[in-house]
C-alpha positions as CSV (number, residue, x, y, z in Angstrom):
1,X,-35.2,6.3,37.1
2,X,-37.5,5.8,40.1
3,X,-38.7,9.4,39.7
4,X,-39.9,8.6,36.1
5,X,-41.8,5.6,37.4
6,X,-43.5,7.7,40.1
7,X,-44.5,10.3,37.5
8,X,-46.0,7.7,35.3
9,X,-47.9,6.1,38.1
10,X,-49.3,9.5,39.0
11,X,-50.2,10.4,35.4
12,X,-53.9,10.4,34.7
13,X,-55.4,8.2,32.0
14,X,-56.0,11.3,29.8
15,X,-52.3,12.2,30.1
16,X,-51.2,8.7,29.2
17,X,-53.6,8.6,26.2
18,X,-52.3,12.0,25.2
19,X,-48.7,10.8,25.3
20,X,-49.6,7.7,23.4
21,X,-51.3,9.7,20.7
22,X,-48.4,12.1,20.4
23,X,-45.9,9.3,20.2
24,X,-47.9,7.4,17.7
25,X,-48.4,10.6,15.6
26,X,-44.6,11.3,15.7
27,X,-43.9,7.7,14.7
28,X,-46.3,7.9,11.8
29,X,-44.8,11.2,10.6
30,X,-41.3,9.8,10.9
31,X,-42.3,6.7,8.9
32,X,-43.9,8.8,6.2
33,X,-40.8,10.9,5.9
34,X,-38.6,7.8,5.7
35,X,-40.9,6.4,3.1
36,X,-40.7,9.6,1.0
37,X,-36.9,9.5,1.1
38,X,-36.8,5.8,0.1
39,X,-39.3,6.3,-2.7
40,X,-37.3,9.2,-4.1
41,X,-34.1,7.0,-4.1
42,X,-36.0,4.1,-5.6
43,X,-37.5,6.3,-8.4
44,X,-34.0,7.7,-9.3
45,X,-32.6,4.2,-9.5
46,X,-35.7,2.9,-11.5
47,X,-35.4,5.8,-13.9
48,X,-31.8,5.0,-14.7
49,X,-32.6,1.3,-15.0
50,X,-35.6,2.0,-17.2
51,X,-33.6,4.1,-19.6
52,X,-30.9,1.4,-19.8
53,X,-33.5,-1.4,-20.2
54,X,-35.4,0.6,-22.8
55,X,-32.3,1.1,-24.9
56,X,-31.3,-2.5,-24.5
57,X,-34.8,-3.7,-25.5
58,X,-34.8,-1.5,-28.6
59,X,-31.3,-2.6,-29.7
60,X,-32.3,-6.2,-29.0
61,X,-35.4,-5.9,-31.2
62,X,-33.3,-4.4,-34.0
63,X,-30.8,-7.3,-33.7
64,X,-33.7,-9.8,-33.7
65,X,-35.2,-8.3,-36.8
66,X,-31.8,-8.3,-38.6
67,X,-31.1,-11.9,-37.6
68,X,-34.6,-12.9,-38.7
69,X,-34.0,-11.4,-42.2
70,X,-30.6,-13.1,-42.3
71,X,-32.2,-16.5,-41.4
72,X,-34.9,-16.1,-44.0
73,X,-32.4,-15.0,-46.7
74,X,-30.1,-17.8,-45.8
75,X,-33.0,-20.3,-46.0
76,X,-33.9,-18.7,-49.4
77,X,-30.7,-20.3,-50.8
78,X,-32.5,-23.7,-50.4
79,X,-36.2,-22.9,-50.9
80,X,-38.1,-20.0,-52.6
81,X,-37.7,-16.6,-50.9
82,X,-41.4,-16.4,-50.0
83,X,-41.4,-19.9,-48.5
84,X,-38.2,-19.1,-46.5
85,X,-39.8,-16.0,-44.9
86,X,-43.0,-18.0,-44.2
87,X,-41.0,-20.8,-42.5
88,X,-39.1,-18.3,-40.3
89,X,-42.4,-16.5,-39.4
90,X,-44.2,-19.8,-38.6
91,X,-41.3,-20.8,-36.4
92,X,-41.6,-17.6,-34.4
93,X,-45.4,-18.1,-34.3
94,X,-44.9,-21.5,-32.7
95,X,-42.5,-20.2,-30.1
96,X,-44.9,-17.3,-29.3
97,X,-47.8,-19.8,-28.9
98,X,-45.7,-22.0,-26.5
99,X,-44.7,-19.0,-24.5
100,X,-48.2,-17.7,-24.3
101,X,-49.5,-21.0,-23.1
102,X,-46.8,-21.2,-20.4
103,X,-47.5,-17.6,-19.3
104,X,-51.2,-18.4,-19.1
105,X,-50.5,-21.4,-17.0
106,X,-48.3,-19.3,-14.6
107,X,-51.0,-16.7,-14.3
108,X,-53.5,-19.3,-13.2
109,X,-51.3,-20.2,-10.3
110,X,-50.4,-16.6,-9.4
111,X,-51.7,-15.2,-6.1
112,X,-53.5,-11.9,-6.6
113,X,-53.2,-10.8,-3.0
114,X,-49.8,-10.1,-1.4
115,X,-50.3,-12.5,1.6
116,X,-47.2,-11.5,3.5
117,X,-48.2,-7.8,3.4
118,X,-51.7,-8.6,4.6
119,X,-50.3,-10.6,7.5
120,X,-47.9,-7.8,8.6
121,X,-50.8,-5.3,8.3
122,X,-52.9,-7.5,10.6
123,X,-50.0,-7.7,13.0
124,X,-49.7,-3.9,13.0
125,X,-53.4,-3.5,13.7
126,X,-53.2,-6.0,16.5
127,X,-50.2,-4.2,18.0
128,X,-52.0,-0.8,17.7
129,X,-55.0,-2.2,19.4
130,X,-52.9,-3.6,22.2
131,X,-51.2,-0.2,22.7
132,X,-54.6,1.5,22.9
133,X,-55.9,-0.8,25.7
């Protein structure tokens, strides 16, 4: 162990900088490789989830349409058929309006910049600067 300390003490500034550059380069390459592996795994999972969600969404839409027709035809037993469909459509329109207003309100409070990521990037830059000095 003492021998390593002696070697480091005797190393020139250029050699130290060269080692730092090589280590940093290897670190970046390793991180990029890890990111590729993780992204591939995430894409595989997302693809499977996307297919499942797409099928569920389509079947949910079909169920919604069928239930809407059933509601309108059921209401048609009490009022004229055209009025029944108009009532069901107006009810959906009101729900859509309320949801749109709530969504718009949430968008106004949303933060467009990922603050935590920005902070960690600043910390990474500060760390890299500290290593270079």
